[in-house]
PAKOLNU-864721 format. One record per residue: x, y, z of N, C-alpha, C, CB in turn. Coordinates in steps of 0.1 Angstrom, whole numbers, plus 5000, padded with zeros to 4 digits. Glycine has a CB too. Example, Ala and Ser with C-alpha at 12.3 -4.5 7.8 and 13.67 -1.06 7.14 Angstrom:
BEGIN
513249435078512349555078513249675078511349555090 512849785071513749895071512950005079514149945057 
//
This chain:
BEGIN
500849885000500050005000500850135000499150005012 502050125006502950245006503350284992504250205014 503550184983503950224970502850294962504350094962 501650244964500450304958500250454963499150224960 500350464976500250604982501250694977500250594997 502550644976503550734971503350774957504950664973 502850684948502550714934501450824934502050594927 500450814942499450914942499951054947498250864951 500851054957501351174962502251244951502251154974 503051154944503951214933503051274922504851104928 501951204918501151254908500551384912500051154905 500051394924499451514929500451634929498851504943 501651604933502751704934503051754920503951654941 503151654910503451694897502351784891503651564888 501051744893499951824888499951964894498651754891 500251974907500352104913501352194907500552094928 502552134905503652204900503352254886504952114899 502652174878502452214864501352314864501952084856 500452324874499252414873499652554876498252364884 500752584883501052714887501652794875502052714899 500852824865501252904853502352834846501653044858 502552704848503552624842504852704843503152604827 505252734855506552814857507652724860506352904868 507552594857508752504859509152494873509852534850 508152494882508352474897509352574902508852334899 509152704899509952804905510852874895510752754916 511052814883511952874873511152984865512552774865 511853034855511253134846509953074839512253184836 509053154837507753114831508053064816506753224831 507452954813507652894799506352914792508052744800 506352974780505252994772504852864765505453104762 503652814768503252684762502052704753502852584773 501952624743500852614733499652554741501252514721 498552614740497352574747496652454740496352684749 497152404730496552294723495652334711495752214732 495452464710494652514698495452484685494352664700 494652444675495252414662495952544657494252364653 497152534653497852644647498252614633499152684656 497452654623497752624609498852704604496552644600 499552654593500552724586500352714571501952664590 500852804564500752794549501552684544501252934543 500952624534501652504528503052544523500852454516 503252664518504552704513505552714525504452854507 505152724537506052734548506452594553505352804560 505752494548506052354552506652264541504752294556 507152334531507752254520509252224524507752334507 509652104519511052064521511752054508511151934528 512952114507513852154518513352294523515252164513 513652314536513252434543514352544540513152414558 513952674542514952784541516052754551514352924544 517252804548518352794557518052844571519652854551 518552784581518352834595517152774602518252974594 516352684596515252624603515752514612514252554592 515352534625515852444635514652404644516952504644 514652274648513652224658514452154669512652124651 513852134680514452064691513751934694514552144703 514551824696513951694699514651624710513951614686 513951524715514551444726514451294721513851464739 515551224724515651084719516450994728516251084704 516050874728516950774736517750694726515950674744 518850644731519750564722520250444730520950654716 520550334724521050214731522450244737521150094722 522650204749523950224755525050164746524050164770 526250224747527450174739527250184724527750034742 526350274720526250314705526450464704524850264699 526450514692526650654689525750744697526450684674 526250824706525350914715524851034708526150944727 525451084697525051204691524151164679526251284686 522851184680521951144668522351204655520551184671 522851324654523151384641524451324635523351534643 525151234642526251164637525751034630527251134647 524451004632523950884625523550914611522750824634 523850824602523650844588522150884585524050724580 521250814591519850844589519550984591518950754597 519951044602519551184605520351274596519851214619 521651234592522451324583521651334570523851264581 521151224565520451224552519151304553520151084547 518451284564517151364566517451514566516451324579 518551554572518851694573519151744559520051724582 519951664551520251704537518951714529521151604531 518051624531516851624523515851734527516151484525 515751764540514751864544515352004547514051814557 516652004548517352134552516852184565517152244541 516452094574515952124587516852064597514452084589 517452144606518352094616517552064629519452194619 517951954636517351914649518451924659516651774649 518252004670519052004681518551894691519152144688 519351794693518851684701519251684716519251554695 518451644724518751604738518751444738517851664749 519951384738519951234737520251174750521051194726 519451074754519551014767519750864765518351034775 520750804772520950654770519650584774522050604780 519350474766518150404769517950344782518050294759 519050304789518950254802518650354813520250174806 518650484809518350594818517050664815519550694819 516450624803515350694798514150704807515050634784 513750584812512550574819512450674831512350434824 513550684838513650764850513750914846514850734859 514550944836514851084833513651154825516051094824 513051074817511951134809510851184818511451044798 510551114828509451154837509851284844509151044848 511051304848511551424855511551534845512951404860 511851514832511851614822510451664819512551564809 509551574819508151614816507551694827507251484814 508051694839507651774850508251914850507951704863 509151934841509852064840509752124826511352044845 508852214824508652274810509952334804507552364810 510852384813512052434808512952334801512852494820 512752204805513552104799512952044786513751994809 511752084783511052024771511652064758509652054772 511651974748511952004734510652004726512951904729 510752054714509552054705508851924704509852114692 509551814704508951684703509851584710508751644688 509251464713509951364720509851244710509451324734 510951204704511051114693510750974697512351124686 511250934709511150794713510550794727512550734714 509350854728508750874741508450744748507450954740 507750654740507450524746506350534757508650454751 505450634756504550664767503350564766503950804766 502850524778501650444779500450534779501650354791 499250474780498050554780498050644792496750454780 498450604803498350684815499250804814498750604828 500450784808501350904806500750994796502750844800 500150954785499651034775498551124780499150954762 497651054787496451134792496851224804495351034797 497751184812498251274822498951394817499151194832 499851374807500551484802499651574794501751434793 498651524787497651604780496851684790496751514772 496451624801495651704811496551814817495151604822 497851794818498651894824499051994814499951824830 498751974801499052074791500452074786498752204796 501151964787502551964782502751884769503451894793 501651814764501651764751500351814744501751604751 500351814731499151874724498451764716499651994715 497151784713496451694704496951704689494951714705 496951594682497651604669496651564657498751504669 495451534660494651474649494451574637493251434654 494351704641494151804630495451824622493651944636 496551814629497851824621498051704613499051834631 497651584618497751464610496951474597497251344617 495751524598494851534586495351644576493351554590 495951744582496251864573497651854568496151984581 498651804576500051814573500851684573500651914582 500251574575500951444576500351354566500951394590 500551374553499951284543500351134544500251334529 501651114548502050974548501350904559503550974551 501250964571500550894582499050884579500750964596 498450994574497050994571496750874561496651124565 497650854551497350744542497350604549498450744531 498150594559498150464567496850454574499350464576 496450564581495150564589493950544580495050694596 494050594568492850584559492750434554492950674547 493950374551493850234546493650134557495250194539 494150164570493950074581493350154592495250014585 492050184592491350264602491550214616489850284598 491850084618491950034631493150104638492249884631 494150154631495250224637494850354642496450234628 494050424635493550554640492650534652492750634628 491850434652490950394663491850364675490050274660 492850294674493750254685494550374690494650144681 494750474682495550594686494650704692496250644674 493350684691492450794696491950764710491250804686 492050874718491650864732490150874733492350964741 489550844744488150854746487550994744487750804760 488351094746487951234743488051274729488751324752 488351184720488451204706489751264700487351304703 490651284709491951334705493051224703492451434715 493951254694495151174692496351254698495451134677 496951194708497951264716499451224712497751254730 499551124703500851064700500851014686501250964710 502050994681502250934668502750794670503351014659 502250694663502450554666503650494659501250464664 504150384663505050294656504250174652506250254665 504250144639503550034633504449944625502350084624 504449824627505249724620504449604616506549684627 504049594604503349474599504249374594502249514588 504249254599504949144594504049024596506349124601 503348984586502248884587501048944593502748774596 499948874594498748924600497948814607497848984589 497148854616496248764624497148654631495148704616 496848534628497548424635498848384629496648294635 499248454618500648444613501448564616500548414598 501048664623501748784625503048754634500948894632 504048814631505348784638505248814653506448864632 504348904657504248944671503348844679503649074673 502848744672501948644680502848564690501248554670 504148554687505048474695506248564698505448344688 506548584711507648664715508748574720507248754726 508548504732509548424738509648284732509348424753 510048274720510248144714511248054723510748144700 511047934723512047844729512847774718511347734738 514147774720515047724710515847604717515947834705 516047504709516747384714518047354706515847254714 519047304712520347284706520247154698521447274717 520047174684519947064675521246984674519547104661 522347054676523646994675523846894687524847094676 523346924698523446834710522446724708523046914723 521246744703520346634700520946534691519046694694 521546584680522146484671523346414677522646564658 524146484685525346424691524946314700526146524698 523846324707523346224717522246134710522746294729 522046154697521146064690519746074696521545924689 519246194698517946224704517046284694518046314717 515746254695514746304686514246444692513646214684 513646524683513046644688511846614697512546724675 511846664709510746634718509446694714511146684732 508346624716507046674712506146684724506446574702 506446614735505646624747506446674759504946484751 505846714770506546754782507446644787505546804793 506946514786507746404791509046384783506846274790 508846394769510046384761511046494762509546374746 510446614765511346734767512146714780510446864768 511446674790512146654803513246554801511246604814 513046444794514046334791515246394784513346224784 514946484774516046544767516946634776515546624755 516246714785517046794794517946704803516146884802 517346594808518146504816519346444809517246394821 519046414796520246364788521246474786519746324773 520946594784521946704784522746704797521246844781 522046704808522646704821523546584823521546714832 523146474820523846344823525046324813522946234823 524946384802526046374792526846504791525546334779 526946584802527646704801529046694797527546774815 529746594803531146574800531446544785531746464808 530546464780530646424765530446554757529646314762 529446624760529146744752530246854753527746814757 530846864764531946964766533146914757532346974781 533346784758534546734751534246734735534846594755 533046694731532746694717532746824710531446624715 532446934718532247064712533147164718530847104714 534147124726535147214731534547324740535947274720 533547294748532847394756533647414769531447354759 533847544772534347584785533247634794535547684784 533247584807532147614816531147504817531547744812 530347514827529347404829528247404818528747424842 527847284815526647264806525447304813526547114801 524547384807523347434813522147374804523247594813 521447274809520447214801519347314796519747104809 518947414805517947514800518247644808516447454803 518147754801518247884808517247974803519647934806 517048084810516048184807516348314816514548134810 515548414815515548524824514148524829516048654818 513948484842512548474847511848614847512648414861 510648614843509748734843510348844834509648794857 511148814824511748914815511248894801513248904816 510048924798509548934784509948814776510049054777 510648834765510948734755511948634760511548794742 512548654772513448554778512848464788514748634784 511548484791510848414801510448274795509548484806 510348174804509948034799508548004799510647934808 507648104800506248074801505648004789505448204804 506348014777505847944765505647794767506647974754 506447734776506447594778505147534785507647554787 504347624791503247574799501947584792503247644813 501947614779500647644772499647524773500847674758 500247404772499347284771498747234784500147174765 499147294795498647244808497247304810499547294820 496447224818495147264822494247304811495247374832 493747434812492847484802493547524789492147604807 494847524789495647544777495847694773494947474766 495647784783495947924780497347964782495048014788 498047894791499447934794499448074801500247934781 500448154798500648284804501348374795501348274818 500748394782501548464772501648614775500848444759 500748674782500848824785501548834799499348884785 502848854798503648844811503648974818504948804808 502849084813502749204821501349214828502949314812 500349164820498949174826498349044830498149244816 498848934823498348794827496948784823498648764842 496548834812495148814807495048744794494448944807 493948674792493648614779492148624776494048464778 491748604764490348614760489848474756490148714749 488748434762488048304758487348324745487148254769 486948214739486148214727484748274729485948074722 484348294742483148354745483348504748482548294758 484548554744484848694746484848734761483948784738 485348654769485448684783486948694787484748574792 487248794795488648814799488948724811488948964802 489948654811490348564823491748604827490348414819 492048574840493448604845494148474845493348654860 495148464835495848334833496648284845496748354821 497248384853498048344864497248294876498948454868 495948274874495148214885494348094880494148324891 494748054868494147934862494847804866494147944847 494047694866494647564870495847524861493547454870 495747564848496847534839498147604844496447574825 498047724848499247794853499847724865498847944857 498947684874499447614886500147484882498247574895 499547404873500147284869501547304862499147204860 501447404853502747434846503847484855502447544835 503547564865504647614874505147494882504047724883 504247404886504647294894505647204886503447204898 505347194873506247114864507547184862505547094850 507547314861508847384859509647374872508547534856 509047374884509747344896510447214896508847364908 509747114890510346974890511546974882509346874884 511547054871512847064863513947134871512547154850 513547244878514547314886515147224897513947434892 514247144903514647054913515646944909513446984920 515546914896516446814890517746874885515746734880 517947004887519147064882519147084867520246984885 517947094861517747114846517647264842516647034842 517347344852517147494850518347574855515847534855 518847664848519947754852519547814866520147864842 520347794876519947854890520148004890520847784901 520848054880521048204879519848274872522348244873 518948194867517948254858517048364865517048144852 517048354878516148444886516748584888515748394899 518048594886518848714889519748764878519648684901 520148684869521148734859520448834849521748624852 521348914844520849024834521148974820521549154837 520649064811520849024797522248994792520249144788 523149084797524649064793525148924798525449174798 524748884810525248754815524548644807524848744830 523248664804522548564797523148534783521048604796 523448644776524048634763525448574764524048774757 526248614774527648574775527648414776528248634788 526748364784526748214786526248154773525848174797 525348214766524948164753526048164742523748244748 526748274742527848284732528948194735528348424731 529048134748529948034751529447894748530348044766 528247894742527647764737527347664748528547694727 526847724759526647634771525147594773527047704784 524247644764522847614766522347494758522047744763 521447424764520747324756519447384751520447194765 518747464759517547524756517547674761516247444761 517147764754516947904759515747974752518247984756 515448094756514248164752514648304747513148164764 514148344736514348474731513548504718515948504728 513648624713512948654701513648584689512848804698 514948584690515848524678517048454684516248644669 517248334680518448254686519748324683518448114680 519848404672521148464669521548574680521048534655 520548624687520848724697521548654709519548784702 521348524711521948454723523048364719520848374730 522848284708523948194703524048204688523648054708 523548104681523648114666522448044660524948064661 522248074647521148014640521347864635520848094628 522647834633522947704628522747594638524447694623 522947614650522847504661521547494667523947524671 520747604667519447604674518247614665519447724684 517247544668515947544661514847554671515847404653 513647604666512547624675512047494681511347694667 511747494693511047384700509547394698511447384716 508947294692507447314689506747314703506947194681 505547374703504647374715504547224720503247424712 504747214733504747074739503347034742505647084752 503146904739501846844742501746794756501546724732 500646824763500446774777499146684777500246894787 499346554780498246464780497546474766497246504791 498346474756497746474742497246614737496646384741 497246714746496746844742497946944738495946904754 497846984726498947084721498247214718499747024709 498347314725497647444723498747554725496547464733 498547654716499347774718498547904718500447784707 498747984728497948114729498848224724497448144744 498348294713499148414708499248524719498548464695 500148614716500348734725499148834722501648804723 498748904733497648994731498049114722497249054745 497149164715497449274706498149234693498249374713 498449114691499249074680498549064667499948944683 497249044667496549024654496549154646495148984657 496749274652496949394644498449424641496249514650 499249324643500749334641501349424651501049394627 502549474649503349554659502749694660504749554655 502549734672501949864674502349924687500349864673 502850044687503150114699502550254698504750134701 501550274707500650394706501450524709499550384716 502250514719502850644725504350664720502850634740 504650624708506050634704506550774703506250574690 505750874699506351004697505251104701506751034683 505651214708504651324711505251464707504251324726 504351554705504751694703504351764715504051754690 505251844720505051914733504452054731506351924741 504052114742503452244741504452354740502552264754 505752324740506652434738506952454723508052404745 506452364715506652384700505952504695506152254693 506652604690506052724685505452704671507152834684 505952604664505352574651505052424650506352604640 503952384657503652234657503352184643502552214666 502852264634502552214621503852174614501852324613 504952254616506252224610506852094616507152344612 506652084629507151974636506451844631506851984651 505151854629504351734624504751704609502851764625 504951814602505351794588506651724587505351924580 507651754595508951694596508751544600509951774605 508051524611507851394616507151304606507051394629 506351364598505651284587506651214578504651364580 507851274576508851214568509251074573510051304568 509051054586509350924592508450814587509350934607 507250854583506250764577506350744562504850804581 507350804556507550774542507850634540508650874536 507350564530507550414529508950374527506650364517 509750464522511250434520512050474533511750514508 511550564541512150614553511950514564511850754556 510650474566510350394578511150274580508850354577 511450194570512250074572513650104577512349994559 514150224572515550264577515450294592516150384568 514550374595514450414609514250294618513250514611 513550194613513250074621514449974622512050014615 515149964611516149854611517549904609515849764600 517750014601519050064598519150114584520149954601 520250134579520350194566521450134557520650344567 521850204546522750154536523850254534522050124523 524950214528526050304524526750374535525450404515 526850304546527650364557529050324556527050324571 529950404562531350374561531750304574532250514560 531350174575531650094586531649944581530650104597 531749854591531949714588530649644582532349634600 529449704586528249624583527149724581527849524593 526349704570525049774568523849674568525049854555 522749724574521549644573521149624558520449704581 521149734551520649734537521749754527519549834535 521549714515522149764503521049824494522949644495 521449924486520449994478520349924465520750144476 519149864462518949794450517749844442518749644452 517149764434516049804426514849704427516449824411 513649754426512549654426512249614412511249724433 511149544410510749494396510549614387509549404397 510149724392509849844383511049934381508649924389 512249884386513449964384513550084394513450014371 512750084404512750194414513650144426511350224419 514250244433515050214445514350134455515450344451 515050034460514449944470515549904480513849814464 515249904492516149864503516249714504515749924516 517349654501517549514502518349474514518149464489 517749384522518449344534519749264531517549254542 520849304537522049234535522049114544523249324539 522749004540522848884549523448924562523648774542 522848864573523348904586524648824589522248874597 524748704583525948624587525948594602527248704583 527148614608527248584622526948704631528648524626 526548814625526248934633524948924640526249054623 524948984652523648984660522749094654523949014675 521449054651520549144645520349264654519249084642 520249234667519949344677521149444677519749294691 522349394678523449484679523649574666524749404681 523449514655523649584642522549694641523649484630 521349654644520249754642520449864653518949684644 520749834665520949934675522050034670521349874688 523049994663524150084659523650174648525350004654 522650134640522250214628520850274629522350124616 519950204635518550254635518350374644517550144639 517250444643516950554651515550544658516950684643 514750444654513450424661512550534658513650404675 511750574668510750674666509550634659511450794659 508650734655507450704648507650654634506450824648 506950554630507150494616505950394613508550424615 505850364601504950254597505550174586503550314592 505550044588506049954577504849854575507349864582 504249864563503049784560503449654551502049864552 502649554552502949434544503149454530501949334547 502349554524502449584510503749654506501349664506 504549694516505849764512506949654508506349834524 506749534513507749434510507849404495507549304518 508949404489509149384475508949504467508149284471 508549614473508349744466509349844471506949794468 509349874484510249964490511449894498509550054500 511149774502512149704511511849554510512049754526 512949474512512749334513512349294527514049264508 511749184529511449134542512849094548510449014542 513049134560514349094566514448944568514549164580 515648894566515848744567515448694580517348714564 515848764591515448714604513948724607516248784615 513248814601511848824602511148714594511248954597 511748684582511148584573511248444579511848584560 512448414585512448284591511648264604513948244594 511448384611510548374622509048354617510648504630 508748424606507348414601507148264596507148504589 508148204590508148064586507947974598509348034578 508748004608508647914620507247924626509647964631 506648044627505348074633504347994625505048224634 504348004612503347944604503447784605503547984590 504647734606504847594607504647534621506247554603 505147594631505147534644504047594653506447564651 503547714652502747774661501247794656503247904666 501147854644499847884639498847764640499947934625 499247644636498347524636497747504650499047404632 498347554661497847524674497247644681499047474683 497047754673496347874678494847854676496848004671 494247774685492847744684491947844689492647604691 492447944697491548044702491148144692492248114714 490048204693489548304682490048444685487948304682 490348474697490648614700491948634708489448674707 492548754707493448804716492948934721494948814710 493448984733492949114738493549224728493449134752 492649314723493049414714493749524720491949454706 494349614712494949744717493749834719495949804707 493449874731492449964734492950084741491349904742 492350194740492750324746491750354757492850444736 492150334770491250354781491150504785491650264793 490150534793490050664798491050684809488650694804 491350814812492450844822492050784836492550994823 490750794839490350744852490550594853488850774854 490150524842490350374842491850334841489550314830 492650414833494050384832494650394846494750484823 494350494853494950514867494450404876494550654873 493250364875492650264884493350134880491250254882 493450104868494149974863495549974868494049964848 496250084866497650094870497850064884498250224866 497050124893497150104907496849954911496150184914 495849894904495549754907496649664902494249714900 497249694890498249614884499449604892498549654870 499849714898501049724906501249614916501249864912 500149594924500249494934500049354929499249514945 499149344919498849214913500049154906497649224903 500649234897501849194890503049164899502249304880 503249244909504349224919504149084925504349334929 502949054929502648924936502848814926501148924940 502448824914502548714904504048684902501848734891 504748794899506248774896506948714907506848914893 506648764919507448704931507048564934507148794944 505848524933505448394936505848294925503848384938 505748344913506248254901507648214903505948324888 508548314906509948284908510148194920510848414909 509448224931509648144943509148004941508848214954 508047984934507547854933508347764923506147854928 508847824912509747754903511047714910510047834890 511547804918512847784925512747684937513447914929 511747714945511647644958510447554960511547744970 509447554951508347474952507247534962508647334957 506247464965505247504975504047564969505847614983 503847554956502647604950501347544954502747594935 501347414957500047354961499647404975500247204961 500647414984500347454997499947604998501447425006 500447684989500247824990499247874980501547894988 498647794971497847834960496547914965497447724952 495847854974494647914979494848054985493847834989 495948064993496248194999496648294988497348175009 497348244978497748334967496548384959498648254957 495648304956494448354949493648454958493548234946 493548424971492948514980493648654980492948464995 494948654980495648774980495448854967497148754981 495348784956495048854943493648914944495148754931 492648844949491348904951491349024960490348804957 492149014971492349134980492949254973493149094992 493749234963494349344956493449394945495649294950 492249334944491249384934491249314921491549524932 491549184921491649114908490249114900491948964911 489149104907487849104900487549244894486749064910 487949344901487849484895488749504883488149594906 489949444885490949454874490449384861492249374879 489849264863489249194851488049274845488949054855 487249334854486049404850486449524841485249454862 487549584844488049694836488449654822489249764842 489149544821489449484808488249444800490449374810 487349384808486149334801485249454795485249254811 485249554803484449684798484949724785484649794808 486249734782486849784770486749674759488249824772 486849544763486649444753485249444747487049304759 484249454756482849464752482649584742481949474764 483249694746483049814738483749794724483649944745 484949734724485649714712484849624702486949634715 484149524707483449434698482049494695483249294704 481549594703480249644701480249754689479749714714 481449804686481549904675481449844661482849984677 
//
């Protein structure tokens, strides 16, 4: 309860600070746009701009990559094309979450726009109410033809971007790769198994939980042989993960237990039944059975004992030392390599093989709060016109993945031609390079849209995306028997706040008990008390909020 009270006090203090003439809590008064639409002449918004046009922006960047955005080739080319200079405040990604909240509370620190905001619904509505970000729907329709074209063709994205008050407060990130049950986002934390070890020990690909357990035991019991055969230094680890960490979490293994929902939404722990009812997956019998089974693996020494505490760098280091039999991630190349590891199919439990897609995935990749325009922008129309360049079909893939023609060791793209002889970005082979590391070095993120119809016209489908799409269609789509996933909905500020307060205690409880039960056991003895604690934290109210918006979504 202390945590919730502190959050409420901080929100109240922030609102009070912002209300006093927006004077930046005692500093000089900052003149802010009141959100009224400020049109500009079309001639003023043409690119290239006259010399001397400058905007200010804020951006995050991955640690250990280029810290000055204007040194990145993508922004250099954009400045040459538009003759518009951006003065950036660049913040390392690992510091962004904390610093951006402080900056938003101080109008003196704001820039014209925040390129990689990553704001959730509560942030957007709170900052809109405080007057530090402005509504954008009129600017989109008037001055952002690229984004408007996306919204016109796919009206669901406009719908998902629009708050209950009818305003659009942010510019989204959209990445289409497949659709519905074949979309690349349906599966995040894929499980990968060491095919080289299977072959060395003359083992078949496991299809059931019993066969999988037997394979892990074989990895454990033949550790000396594997180390000798493959020159591995360090202990053999039959299975590793990062517990409660998105794509590195092992929850994908428990889909077949009980009702067959698993726990694919590791932040909210919800799923939708075929009757359009929202359920809490981490209180289902299948979750209980699956966690009990994972504990049995840990008890037998089949699960990395450091999985509860180690960080990404440690996880990757052990993977690059080729010590894993099984691990979990978006792409095996991020942890070890593509040649030795293959996807582990969904495991059957008592003859039942079911896979639950991730929520929101049927509309492909979507981030509502990727970019905002702040109230300090004196020319918001110009800001939006420049940001619309990010939605250009040739520009978006570069912002998302990287670019071509750089003077370094590796480029994501080479510049080629499509069937019509027009410029097309062609993905270069990744080889042994890590997709994450290469893209972080080149890409800039921010607002963008990549549509399925762009592939083969403006850009090729990335190799690592294509093999993931192929894996999903082969291994996972056939077992996606549920009709629905929870959609991307934009809740009211009141409901977002209420949900956030409820989720804080509920999620903290689930994460803590999940790790404890997998490591130490005790789920059967503690289950009833656990469910009671969730109810005490408002689980039924929590589910009712989700249900309210699901009903409204399907009623429209």
